[in-house]
C-alpha positions in Angstrom: 19.8 -8.3 7.4 22.0 -7.4 9.8 21.9 -6.7 13.3 23.1 -3.6 15.8 24.2 -5.0 19.8 22.4 -1.9 21.7 24.6 -2.8 24.5 25.2 -1.1 28.1 29.2 -1.7 28.5 31.2 -2.5 26.3 31.2 -6.0 24.1 34.1 -7.4 21.9 30.5 -7.7 19.5 28.9 -5.3 17.5 26.5 -7.1 15.0 25.8 -10.3 13.4 24.3 -10.5 9.8 23.8 -13.0 7.4 26.7 -12.6 6.1 28.7 -13.1 9.4 30.0 -11.1 13.0 31.3 -8.0 13.4 33.1 -7.0 15.4 33.9 -3.2 17.9 37.7 -3.4 16.3 36.5 -3.4 12.7 37.3 -6.9 11.8 34.9 -8.7 10.6 34.6 -12.5 11.0 32.4 -14.9 8.4 30.5 -17.9 10.1 32.5 -20.3 9.2 34.8 -19.1 11.7 32.3 -19.6 14.8 32.4 -23.2 16.4 29.5 -23.0 18.5 27.3 -20.8 20.2 27.4 -21.7 24.2 24.0 -20.8 26.6 25.3 -20.9 30.3 22.9 -21.1 32.6 22.7 -19.5 36.9 19.7 -20.8 39.2 17.5 -17.5 41.1 17.3 -18.4 44.8 14.4 -19.5 44.3 16.1 -22.4 41.5 14.3 -20.8 38.6 17.0 -21.3 35.5 18.3 -18.6 33.3 21.0 -17.5 31.1 23.4 -15.5 32.7 25.5 -15.6 29.6 26.1 -16.9 26.0 29.3 -17.5 24.2 30.3 -17.5 20.7 33.4 -19.3 20.1 35.6 -18.2 17.0 38.6 -19.6 15.7 41.9 -17.4 16.3 39.7 -14.8 19.4 39.2 -15.8 23.1 35.1 -16.5 23.6 32.7 -12.9 22.8 30.2 -13.2 26.0 27.1 -11.3 25.4 25.7 -10.7 28.5 21.5 -9.8 28.7 21.3 -7.8 31.3 24.1 -5.4 29.4 22.6 -6.2 26.1 19.5 -4.3 25.6 17.9 -6.0 22.4 19.7 -9.5 23.3 15.8 -11.5 22.8 16.2 -10.3 19.0 19.5 -10.7 18.4 20.2 -14.5 20.7 16.7 -15.8 18.0 18.8 -14.4 15.3 22.6 -16.5 16.1 20.3 -19.7 17.1 18.6 -19.7 13.5 22.2 -19.4 12.0 24.3 -22.8 10.9 26.9 -23.3 13.0 25.9 -25.6 16.7 24.4 -24.7 20.2 25.2 -26.0 23.7 22.6 -25.1 26.2 24.6 -25.8 29.5 
């Protein structure tokens, strides 16, 4: 199974699949090289907490950001990433 990102802005991440993540430069990173998925949060003026960005930390690559405001199918992609066997941090 795999999902393509429907992004409104350029992202280093092009797709995710059972094999790993595909980058816009054409390379693919296996899940064994993905170290962590981190959700970074912010707060609204009313104090509600929300995911501002998700970061994928990959060996030999700068962190890959996923911005919910820029990825139309963020919920679907985020759920797929959370189901992968990688550590998750809710920061």
